[in-house]
N, C-alpha and C positions, 0 to 999 in steps of 0.2 A: 556136322550135326544141320538138320533141315528143318523146314518148317513144317512141325508136325502140330496139327488142331485136336485136340484130344477134349472130347464133349461127349456128356452124358445124352444120347440121341432118344432114349426113351423119355426124357424130361420136355424133349423140345415139341413146340406145334407151329405147325405151318398156316399160313392164312390162305383164304381165298382170293390172293391176290392183293392184300392192303394192310397197311396199318399205320401208325404216327412216327413222327420223328422230334425229338429233342435238340433243337441247335443248341441249346446251352450246355449240354454237354460235351461241347466241341472241345480240344487241348488248344494250347495258345497260339498256335502259328498255322497258316495254312502254306501248303505245298506249293512250291513254284519250280520251274524247270529252267534254271538259268545256274551256270557253273562256270570255272573257269576255263574249261576246255570244252570238248565236244560231249553233247548228251549221248549216254549209251556206255562210259567206261563201264567195265565188268565190277561188280562188285557196290555202284553207287548206290547208297541208301541201304544196303546190307546191313543188318545188324552184326555185331562182332560174333565170331564163330561159325556164323552160316557158310554155307556153300551158297554163290549168287545164283538167279534163276539162270543168268546167262552161262553159268558153267555147269548148271546140270542138264542145261538143253544141249551142249556141248558134248559130254561126258556119255550121254544117252545116245547120241546120233552115233558116235563111235561104237559104242557096246552093240547097237543093232543094225549097223551099216544104213542107216537112214541118213539124207543129206540134212546138214542142222539146218538150212534155210527152210527143207520141206517142213522138218519137224516144228521149227517154230513158227513158219506162216501158217499151219493146220492149227496149232493152238494161240495164235491171236486170232484167226477166224471164228474159232471156238467161243474165247473168254479174255481175249485182249491180254491174254498172260496172268490174269487173275486167279487168285485159289479160292476167294469168297470164303475164306476162313472154314474150308472144308464142308460149307453147306451146299444144299443144292439148289437148282435152277429150280424155277416154276415147272419143268418137265422131266427133273430128276438127273440133270448133267450135274459132275461133280468135277470140282478142282480145275487147274491150269489146261488139263486136256478136254474137258467136257465130255468124259465118259460117263456111261447113264447106268441106272441102278434104280429100278422102280418095281418094288416087292408088293404084294397084295395088300401087306399092312402099311404103306405110303400113301395109298389113294382111297378115297370115300369109295366103300361098297355098296353104298346107295345113293340115290339119287338126292340131294338135299334141296330143301325150299328155295334155299338160295340160290341154288341154279337155276330152278324153275324161274324164279322172279327176273332173273336175266335176262329171260327171253320175252318178257311182257315190256315191251319198249315203245309200243306205238305212242303214249300219250294223249291218247283219243278216247273218252270215255264210252262211246257207243262201240269202239272196236275193243276196249278191254272189257266189256262185258262178254264180248265172244271168246276170250281168253281160256283155252280149255286147259287147266293144268294139268289134268289126268292126262290127256293126249302127249303134253310136253313131257310129263313123266316117263309115260311108255316109250316115247323116242328116245328119251336120254337114255332109260334104263338097258336100251338094244345096244348102245354104243358106250358102256362103262369101257374105261382104260383096260386094255388087253396085257396084263402084266407078265403073259406067257412070251409078248412079242419079243423075237432077239434083239430087234432096235432098242431096248429097254435096258438090255444086259450088256452092255459094250464093257462095262466097268469089269464085272464078274469074268468075261471072256480074257481079257487084256491082263487082269491079275493072276489069272492060271499061265498065261505066257510067260510071266517072270517069276511065276513061283513065290507069289507076293499073297498077302490076305486082302480081301476088298476093302477093310478098315483102314488098310494102309495107303490104298490109292485113293480114296476116298480124301483123306486129311493128309497125306504128305506130299509135297509139291514134287521131291524127287522121285517118289514112287509113281506117282501121275504120270510125271514125263515119261519115265523108263515103261510104263506100261503103254501109253500111247503111243511110243517110238515100236515097241514089240507087235502092238496090233498094225501099225502101218506096215510094217514088214512081212507080216502075215497077209495082208490083204495084198500085198504086191505078190507075194509067191501063189496064193490063191488064182491070182490073172495070170500065170502063168509068166511073168515078168521077171526081169534080174533084179537085183538088190545093187542097182546103179548108182555110180557115184555123180552121175548127171541129175540134178534135180526136174529137168524136164518128162525125164523117161518115169515118173512116178504119178503121173496122171492118173493111173488105175487105182492104186490106193488110195490117193487123194478122194476120188470122185466116192469110192467105198467107204470110207471115212465119214463121210456125210450122213449113212444111215436112210439115204433117200431111196425109196422104192421105184420113183421115178426120175428118168432120164433126164428132165429138165431140172429138177433138182440136184440132181449129182453134178451137174455140169455147171451150174449156179454156184454151188460151193467151189469147185475145183477151179472155176473162173476168179473167184474171190482169192483163194490162196495164192496162185499164180502169180495174180496181181502184186499182193505182197511181197512176192519175193523179188519181182522185176523192180518194183516202185520202192521196198525197203519201207520198214515200220519202226516207230520210235514211240515208246510209253513211258508213264511214271505208274506202276502199280498204286492200288489202294494202301499199303503197306510202306508207299513211299521208296520203292527199286526201282532203277533207271534200267531199262532193257531196250537193247537195239538189234535189230535184223537189217545189215546192212543192205542197200539195194543190189541187184543184179538184172540190168536189163538183156543181159545177153539170154537169158533161160529163154526157152521155146518149149511150151507144153507140148508133149507129143500124145495128142489124144489117138485112144484106140478106137478101132471099128465098134466093138461094142462095151460099150462103158458098165463096168461091175457096178450091180443096184443092189440096196439090201431086201431080203427076202421078207415079204408081209401077208399076213392072212386077209388083210381085207385091203389091197391097195383102191384108191377111188380114181378112176377115169374121169377124161376133161371132155366136157361137148365140145363138139367143132364150131368155135365161134372166135370171133376176134375180141381180144379183152382190151380195155380202156385202161394200158398200161405202159410204162417204158418199153422199149423193144429188148433192153438189155436185161430183163426179168424174166423174159420167155413165161408170162404167169398162163397158170391155168384157167379155163373157165368152166363152170359149172351153175347155171344159172336156177333160181327158184322161178318154177311156172306154176300158174293154177291148176287146181284140180279140177276132175270133172264136173264139179259142180260150180266150178267158176270161184272158187275159195282160195285166196290168196295171202301171205302173209308181207304184203307191202303195198302202198298205194302208186298207184299209176298217174304218172305226168312227164313233162316235156323238157325238163328242166337242161340248160340253165334259160329256156323260152318261158313265157307265159307269166313274167315277172318273178319267177321262182329261182332268183340268183342262188348260187352256192358260195357261203360266207366262211363256213368253217370245217376241219374235219375233225372227226371226234375219235379218240383212241380209243379200242376196248379191250379188256382180257375175256378169253371165252368160259373161263371156270369150269373148262372141261377138255377134253383131248381132242386133236384136230379131226380126226374121221367122225366122232359122235358129233361135234360142232358142226361140223361140214354137213350132217343129214339132218340136224336139226333148223339149221340156218336156211336150208334150202327145201324144207317140207311145207307145204303151204298149211298143213294142220300145225304149224310149229309156233304161230302166234308172233316170231320176233325175226330179225332179218338186219342184215348188213351188206356193204357193198362189197366188201373183201375181206378175206379171212390168210393169215401169214402163219404158215407152219413155224416152227420152233427149230428143229431140229438142221432144216437145210434153208430156211427161211422162201420156200416156196411160197408164191401168191397163188391165190385163187379169187377170180371175181365169181361173186354170186346173186349180183343184182345190177342192171344195167344201172348208171350215175343218174340219168333221167327220172329216174323213180325215186320215191320217199320209202326208206328202208324204215321199218320199227324198228329203232335202236337205242334212243335216246331218252325216252320216258319223258319227252316233252316236244311238244307239237312244233311249237316254233323251230327249235333246233332241227327236227326231222325234217322239216319243209328246207330247211336253208344249211344244210351240212351232209357230209359224208361218212359213214363209219366206216373205219378198219379195224376189225378183229383180229387179237393176236392169240394164238395157240396158249395157254398155261392151266392147266389142271390142276394148278396147287396143290401138289400133295403135300403132306401135312408137314413138310419144312421148307417148302420152296420160296426163294428169297432172291431170284435175279432172274433176269431173260437174258435169252441168248444172244450172243453176236450177229446171226444170221437174222435174226428178228429184227432187232435194229436196223442193220443193213438196209435191208429188203423193204422195212416198213418206211425207212427215210427216202430211199430212192423213188419208192410208189407216191408216199406223200407228196415230196419235192415235186413229183410228174402233175400230180391234181392240182397242187396249190398253183402251178404255173398256167395251168391249163385254164384253171376256172378264175384265176386272179384274186387267190387266197392270199392274203398277207403272210408272211411265213413269221409269225411271233405267237408268243403262248396264248393271246387274247383269241388267237384265232384256230391255232392248232392246240386243242385241248385234250383231257381227259373226260371219260365220262363221268366221273367226280366231279367235274365244274360245270356241268350242264345244270340250270337252273330249276328251282324247285318251282312249278308252274302256280300252282296256288296253294292256300293254306292247307286244302284237302289232299296234296298229292306227294305227301311223305314219302308214302309206300313204292313211289317210282323212281324214288334216290338210290343210286349206286356209288361204289367208291373205287371201280377199277379205273385205271392200270394200278392206281394203289400206290403205295409208298415205295416200292421198288423199282419203280419204274424211272431212270435215269433221265429226267427230263433235260440236264444240262447237258449231257454226252450226246441225247438224242437230238436236240436242237443243232449242235455243231455238225452233227451228221447232214444237217439239212441246211448248212451253209449260214446258219444265224447264231456263232456262239453266244453265249448269255452273258459273259463278263464274271464267270464263277471263278475260282480260286485269285482271284485279284487281291490288288494290296489294299483295299478299303480306303477309307479317309474320311474327313469330315462331313457330316450332314447336315441339314438346317430344315425346320419346317416349310412345308409347302412345295419342297424338292420333290420330284418323280423319281421313285428308283424301281428297280427290277429284285427281287430276293432271289438270291443264289446259295442256298446253304449248299455245302460241300457233301458231294456223294461219295464221301471216304470215311475212313475209319474214324475221324476226327467228330463224325456226326452219326453217333450208334446211339440212338435213343431210348428210353424204357417205352414199351406199348405193351398193348393187350389185346385180346379177341376172345370175347364173350367171358370176359373177365379173367382169363388166363393169361399168363405173362409170357412173351416171345421174345426169344434170346435177342440180345443187342446186334445189330448189324447196321450197314448203312443204309439211309433213307434218305428221302428226296424234300422234306419239311421240318419246320421248325414249330415250337408250341407257342402258343401268345399266352400273355398274362395280363391282367389288371395295371399292374405296377411294373416296374424294370427291376425283377426279381424273379428267381426260379421257385421261392418260397412263396411268392404270391399268388393271389387268387387266380386260377386259370379262367380265360376267357368263355364264358356262356352263350350258347347258341340258344333263341326263344323256342326252336321246332325241336331241340334234342334234349334228350334226358339222360343219355348214356355216358359212362365216366368220362373225364377229359383225357384218359391214357386208352380208350378204344380206339381203335385204327377206323371204325366207320364214322367217328364222330369229327367231322370235318370244322365243328363250330371255332376250334381252339387252335388251329394248325394254319400255318400258311405255306402253300407248297413252292415250289422252284419254279420260276419263272414269271410269277404273277408280278405285273406291276402295282404299284401302291403310291398314295400321296403321303409324305412324313409329318405327321402330326407333333412330334417332338423327338430331339435326337439327345443324348448323352453318350458319354464314351464309348461303351459295351452294351450299349442297349439303346434301340429305335423303337418307335411308337410309332402307326401307322393308321391311317383311319381305315376302319375292318367291322364291317355288319354295323355301323351307326355307334363305332365305340372307337375309344381309343386303347389300340392293342399294342404291347410291348412286345419284342421278341430279343433275343440274346444275339448281338451283332457285334464281334468282337473287333474295335477298331474300325467298324464299317464294312470287314471283311465280307459279309453276308450278304452283302447290297452291292450292285451295279448302278451307278446314276444313268439316268434316261434323259437325252436331250430332245429337244422338239416336242414333247408329250402334250396333251392337253388334258386340264383338269375340269372337273365340272362340279359345279357347287349349286345349293339352293337359290334359285333368282331371287332376286332384290324385292323386298316386300313380303315374302313369304316365310314361313317358320319352319317348313318342311316339305319334301317332295314325297311323292308315292314310288313305292319300289315294285316292280312288276316281273314275273317269273316267265314272262312272255310277252310277245308285242302282237297283239290283236288288235283287230281293228274297231272301231266305235260301231254301236248296235246300228245306227243309222245306214253303215255301210252293207251291212246284211240284209236290210231292207230294200236298200237300192238295187242290190243285186239279184232278189227275188229269191233267197236262200234265209233259211232260219238260223239264228244266231243262236250259239251254244247255251246262251243265259247266263254264264261267269264271263262273258267276253272282258267285262270292266275290273274283274276281281284284280286287286294287289295282293301283293304279300303284308298282311295288315300287322304282322308281329315285329316288323321291322320299321326301323326309323332312320330316316335321312334328313337330319335336321340341319339348320343352319349354322354355318360354321364349321362343317365337315366338308370334305373334299375328295372325291375319287378319280381315277385316271379314265379317261373314255376311251372305250374298247373297239371303236370303230364310228363309221359315220351314222348320221341319224337316219334312220328308216318308216318308212309309212308301214303301219301297222297292217297285217296280212291274214289269212286264214285260206287255206287250200282245200278245196273239197273234190275229192278224186272221182266221186260219182258222177259230178258235174263239170268235171274237167275244168273247174272254172277257181280263180284266184280273186276272195274279195280282198279288195283294197281301200281302206279308209283313209282319213286325210289326217288324222293323229299321228305327230311324229314322235318316234321314239330313239333315245339314244342307249344306246350299250354301254354298261359301266362295269369295272371289273371291283365290284361292292363288298364281296369278302373272299371266299375259296373259289367263290361261281362268278360266273357272267349274268348281268340280270338288266333291266331295261328301266329308264324314268322317262318320263314324260318332256320333250324339250322345251314345253310352253312353262314347264316349272323350274327349269334348271338354267343357270348360266355359264358357259365356259370360260377358260383362263389360261393362260399357260403356266408351266408349273414354275417354282422358283429356280434363280438360277445356283449352279453350285458352289458350294466354298471355295474360295480362292485357293490355290496351291502354290503358288508362286512368293507368297511371305511366309512360308511354313519352311523349315529346316529337318533335316532326319540325322539320325544316329545310325552307324553301321557297328555290327556286333558278330564276333566269330565265334563259336562256341568248340570244346575240346575235341569234337568230331570233325571239325571244317566247316562245317556247315555255317554260311552267312545269311545274318537276322538283320532286317530293315526295321527300325524305330521310325513310325513317322511322326513328324513335328506335328503338335497342336496348336502352335501359337500362343498357348498359355503357359506360364511362368509355374502355376499350380500344378498341372499336370502337363509337362510339355510333350510328351508320347503316347500314340495311341499304340494299342497291342501289337507284338512284335509278327513280321511277315517274314517267311521263309524263303530267302532268295534263291539258293542253292549249295549245295555240297562242293567239296572239293577244294575248299579254300586252304586245307591246312599247308599246300605246297609251298606256300609263300612264308617267309619270314619277315615281310615289310610290307604294309599295304598303308596308303596316304590318299585322302582326298586333295585332287588339284583344287576344286573349288568346293564352296559349300553345298552339300548333298539336299536338293530342294524337293520338296513333298510331290512335284510334279514329274520326278523323275528326273530332273536335269543335273549335271553335274558330274564331273569326269573323275578317275581315280588311276592311281599307278600303283603295279604289286610287285615285288621283288622275289623270282624264285629262291630257291637254295642253292643253286647252281651260281647264283649273281644275274640271272638275265631279266631286265626290267620288260614289264609289258604295261600296255596303256590300255586302259578300257574308257571307252567314251559313252558319256550318259545318252540315254535313248530318248528322254522325254516320257516313257513308260513306267509309271510307278509299280507295275506288276512283273516289269522284266528293266531294270536301271540300265544295265549297263549291256552294252553292245560285245560282239565278240573280241577278244584281246588281240591287240596287236604288240607284235617283237620289237620291242624300243631297241635292245642291243645287249651285250653282255658286258662283264667287266664292272658292275655295280657293287658287287661284294664288298669293296674297298671303304665302303660306307657303312658305320653304325647307326645312323640316323638319316632319313629320305622323310619329309616332309613338304607337300604342297604349300607353297605360299601365297596363292591367290595372285592377282596381276599386278607385278611388282615394278612393271615400267609404264605403266598406263596403254597398253598396245591394245589392250581386249583380251589378252589371252594369259592362260593361268602359268605360272612359272613354279619351277623346283628348287627347293634348297637341300644341299646333301652336307654331312660333316662326316671327315673321314676319320680315321683313327688313332689321327694325331692331333685332333682337335680343331682342324682347318675347317672353315665354313665356307662351301661354293654354291654359287648362285647358276642355275641351269633355265636361261630365257626361253620361253616357248615361240617356235618360229612358223608353228602352225602346219609344219611339214608332217607325212605320213608316210611309215609306220613311227618315225624318229621325228618326234617334234622338236627337240634338244637341240640349241647350239653349243657350241663349244662353252664349257665352262669358264666361269668368272671367279678368282678367288676374293671370298668377303674378307676373310682375316682369320687369326689363330687365336686361340686360346678358350674355344668354345667346349672343351672337353671339362670344365669345370661344373656343367650342367649335366644333371641326369634326365632333364625332360625339357624338350622344345614344345611350344603350343604356337598353330598357326590360328589366329583369332579372327582376321580380318580387320577392320579399321576400327581401332578404339579409340582414337583421338579426336573423329572426327574431320579428318582434312583428305579424307578420300583415298589415303594410300593403307595397305596392309601392314599392321604391326606385328609383332613377335613376344611371345610371352617366353620366358626360360625360369626354370628352379634350379636353383643350385642343391649341392651336395649337403647342406646343412638345413635345406627345406625352405631358404628365402627366394619369394618368388620376385622376378625383375621385367620391366616392360622395357621394350626397345621399339621406340617411336621411327616409323620409317620416314625418312625425311626428302626420300626420291634421290639420292648421290648414287653416285657409282664411282668404282665397284661396292664399295661398302656402304648400302643405304640406310645403315641404321646411326641412329645419335647415341650418345652416351646413356646407359642404362639408369632405369630410375625404379627404385625399391618399392615394390608394392608391400611387401610383408612378410612376416615369417609365418612356421606354424604348417607350411604345404606338404611337409614330406609325411603327413597323415595318408597321403591319397597315394595310389600305386598306378593310378591313369588320371589325365588329366587332358579333355579335348574342348578345342573352341567349334562347335557347330557352326556358329553364326547365330543371327536374332534369333531366339527361342520363343521371345514374349511380343514379339511385333510392336516394340517400340524405337524400330531405327539403330539399335544399338547391339554388338555381338555379344553374348555371353559366356558363360564358360560350365563345362561339366566336368565334376570330380567324382572318383570311386575311390571310398576308403577301404581299408584292407579286409573290414570285414565283409565287403561285400555291396554295401550302401552307397547308391547313387546321390550325390548333391548337385544343384542346382545354385551358380551363382549371379545374380543379374547385375549387369552392367549399370551403374547410375551417371556414366560419364564422369566420373570423379577423375582426378590426377595427382600422386602418379597410382593411387590405389582408386581402381574404380568399381570396386565389386560392394554389394551388397550381403547382410550377413546371409551365411547359405540356407536353403532349403530343401529338405528331405526330398527326393524323387521317389524312393523305395528301395527294399534291399533285392536281394536274389541275385545281382548283377556279377558275381564272384565266378561265375560258371562261363564266363567269357576270357579268352585269353588274348583277346583284341577288339577294342572299342576306338573307333573313330568317327 
């Protein structure tokens, strides 16, 4: 059985590059790559009965005589091995092999008003008055997507090669991989090349698979594929499956003299010019130029000179095909422009405007003055839900180059979507756009830029005043309900979460004073928090966090803090002392006097603020860059009007806005909640997945929502912490395999990956029926181990600190310990600084063994705690759970309810009456 995704496609509707996300629908755990062995073991994370992707690649490679490394690398560079649930990309690519299928009914047959609006991006009233909608429509109509283009039907061709239906190749991973392998073999034969066993001989097929009509694009795709083969790739898919392509640095691609290219009815040539582009991208250049009458679709300047520094890079979606978008963006009559355009199939970058000039792309003059615009092909066929890997990679290489060249910080306050560009004035609502939309994977994109966002983290406690980055997972854990034009869109991974006025999905959705559309509408950003934005925490509860957002306290679902990442060193902005509120501005224009001094006419609304927003005293927002003087560029005069008023950019809501420095004050964010005095619980489910329950420090609710550490732990028949497992990711653990081999896992200090790679201690440990990390028994600063053999003798292994085997020769503690069916390491129960031991006999009586520090037997005569403890099938001493300095006890009864026993420091019975933690713990076969 393979992963087939059966959908009624007639009921689906695609967006024009946007939609919303409900983080509140997320499942309980977050995926982390951490397992006992190496990542990439075949079948990890695969549902029972399914054939793993790893096996499907191997089978198809054998069947069609394609090297498995080539097949896997092509797939990785197409989709990162993602099936995307059988849904198409924004340019009609499907399933793990990225094969294309675009029919007439899949794309708009008429130019829409939304497409036309996309090109009205000057943000300047005098320019907007000349925007010729009819002319733009005419240009776009000449460039509608040609669905007869063979490049848009590789799926149909590949399906024929394997005698399969197109539906199967769209929806079934095995069929997609077989079809992709068959197509690669067919391209290799067409090039007159052999079906060689050597991966390097497959350059012709790989280049042709790119569907690029240009050598630059084909070579770029092939370069990346062979880099994947040489360097190896590893990934965990959105479905939680681990896949690995081993590195083979010996592979050398053999490049033919004539690189096979895709035929195209309208291949666009490139102008002879040197692009402002990283050399590895070998970009095209097709610059927009004024017409004979001098009309142009940009404003001339000499950035970054003349005071026009470049501060941001704006990510766009074209809402049209590559060829059509290139035509309209380089037509002086088009009314809109951008600096770069990136093609979906092969990632080819074309520069359309010199960076020194102002593109009309953002719909906001301040952003146009100080930003670069990068468009991405996405003609939003009626079900498109993802962008291609080649677009992400080319875009990231380009943006990283530009950011380094112009000194743009690589963070989400400076690398922004068009949807994060501010509303200029109360009257400018029509200029707002919402591309690149909810299906642009900001978490992944920023990681390509070398700025990982902290997504998929273990979470933790938050406090008011702390600065966090919001990072909802772009996985199947976050597939929200959303609509476009009132029509529901099928659930899929998205990049943001819904906001509410109260900490409940049943609460009132947050409202924006400038929007009247429904809360589930994709274009309504007023109740959505986008991945990567930084905010100030207003209030925190276990699974819900409130942030300051557009003048309100906005709540979003944040299980265990896992959808946020703490940000250190951030500066917050508040209303200045003595003021009740600060004005919010959608642009940073100079004061009127500056225009007069420059001898130029002021626009008349230069002092206009966004009057419907309120930044009141008591609220706090994150500073999004240095304070700047208000300015306004006049292209006709080649002059920048610079004022004296200083504006501070802030992340006010979904967008970046400005406030006057004179009306605000700055302060550091609150320090994070300490993780050094909170202790975790570890649990293993029946499938072998290990879960981490981070301690809260509260006895009433001692644990946060569980976090997925990783799979593969079912191979161990004994696992025990050597020390208490702290919330900061410290604490060691040992695990014994079923073959009797003992392995040591050192704590990393990283809560999201708490254990380093395992170290082999040695074999022969199968003689023991109980292994127990006993903490530091001899006060040497190292955790020791206790083991009970099957005759009931207890042995002590002191820790020498050596590696990989840290244990000294065992020392006999004593016999008779087989009277107990449970031994529990609790830490220091008696307040003398030495770790004690709890034992339960077979009648259910609990006994306390006080550690005297003696040797070889460190324990005093046992003291009776009490009876009735046989109601529990698991008992654990995770340490101090309520931060009172005394180690507590956790017990699970046979119905799966977990109970908390607070240590009151009594003797011999130290425990207060039990308190229920909650049910549902029966699904674990190990809790430590």
